[in-house]
N, C-alpha and C positions, 0 to 999 in steps of 0.2 A: 325074128320078124314079128311085128304086132298083128293081132287078129281082132276082128270086130268083137265087141263085148268086154275087152280089156280096158282098164283105166289107162288113159294117156299118160305117158311119162312127163313129169314136170320139166320145165326149162326156164332159164332166165338169160336172155341174149340181148345184146345191144342192137338197136335199129340203125338206119342210115344217119340219124341225128344223134347217135350214141345214148339214146334213152333206153333203159332196160325194159324189156317186155317179157312177161312170164305167163304161163298157162293159167295160173291162179287168178289173174285179173279178168279172165273171161268166164270163169266158173260161176254158174248161177244166173248169168245175164246174157251171154252170147254163145252161139255155136261158133266153131272155129274150123276153117279150112287151112290146114298147115301143109304147105307144099314145099318139097325139097327139090332143088334144081342144081345142076353141076356148076355153072359159071355165069357171072354177069355179062351182059352184052354180047352173048353168042347167039347165033340164029335161032335155035330151038328155044332157048331160055327167054329170048326177047319175045318171040311169038307167044309163048305161054303167058308171060307177064302182061303183055298187051291184051290178050284175050280175057284174062281175069279182070284187068282194069276196065275193059269195055262192058263187063257185066257187074261191076261193083255195086251199082244201085240196086240191082235185082238181088244180089247176095244180102245187102243191107236190109231190104224189105223182108227177108227171112231171118232177121236177127243173127246174121252171120258175118264174121270178120274173116278176111282173106290175108294170110301172112305167108310170105316166101322166105325160105332159108337156104343159104349156101355158105361155103367156107370162105367167101370173099370178105374183105375188110369193110368196115363202115363207110369209108371214103369211096370205095368202089361202088357200094350200094347207092350212095348219094348221087354219084355221077350217072349211074345206070338209070335211076329213078328220074333224075332231071332231064337227061337226054331224051327219054321216051315218054315223059309225062305220066309216069306210073302212079296209080292210086293205091296199089297194094303196099303194105308195109313189108320191108325187107330186113331180115335179121341176119347178123353175122355170127356164124358158128365157126370161128377161126380155129379153135382147138379141136373141132370135130366131135365134141362130146354129145351133142344132141343128135347128130347124124348117126353116131354109133348106137345110141339109146333107141332110136326109132328104126334101126336096122337098114338104113339106106346107104351106109358106107360099105361097099362091097367090091370084090374083085371084078373088074370089067376088062373086056378085050376090045382093043381099038387098034386098027391097022396092024394086026398080028402081035401086038404087045399087050400083055396082061398087067394091069396095075390097079391099085385101089382108087375108088372115086365114088361120087354120089350117083346112085341110081335114081333117076327122076321118079319121085313118089309123092303121093298125096294122101293125107289123112283127114277125114271128116270126123270132128270131135263134137259131141253134143254139149249142151249147157251143163250137164252133170260131170263133164270131163271124161266121158266114155267114148272110146273109138267106135264109131258106127261103120266106117268104111276105111280099109287100109289098101291102097292101090299102089303096087310096086311096078316099076318098069313101064310107066305110061308113056304115051306119045304126046308131044307138046301140042301139036295142032289139033284143035277140037276138044282138048281135054277140059278146058274151063266150062264149056257147055255141058259136058258129061257130069262134072262135079256139081254144077248148078241143079241139074235134074235130081241128083242124090240129096242135095240140101232141100229142095222143094218137097221131096218125099218125107223128110223128117217131120214136116208140119202135119202130115197125114197119119202119123203114128198114133 
């Protein structure tokens, strides 16, 4: 699992429109909120994405881009984005490489069955590519506001 102060691992993943997005394109210009979620269009994931979308202008005022990542395919992301009018960019980690690298692919128990899956997690990465906050096992509702407060605090450093 990643810890604050570590360099964020690089990634290059396609978004809902199959355009590659990588960590390097934000370095030196934008902070990045990189949040991992289990599955498109499920109740918790929808709540989280809508709450980030509702605050997108505030994140942008703090030079911050919000990007969601799951193992769903690009077409699923596009349908999810369009259905809910999402303003966050959604990246497809179909092979799970980024999920593994960020330590969010973990054994989870659900209904008495243990199997691997994405643990809802968020990383606040500064303009230098350093992890400032690594939040594992977060709750979807209210999380976007919590992350916004962390991003606001970056300006005060």
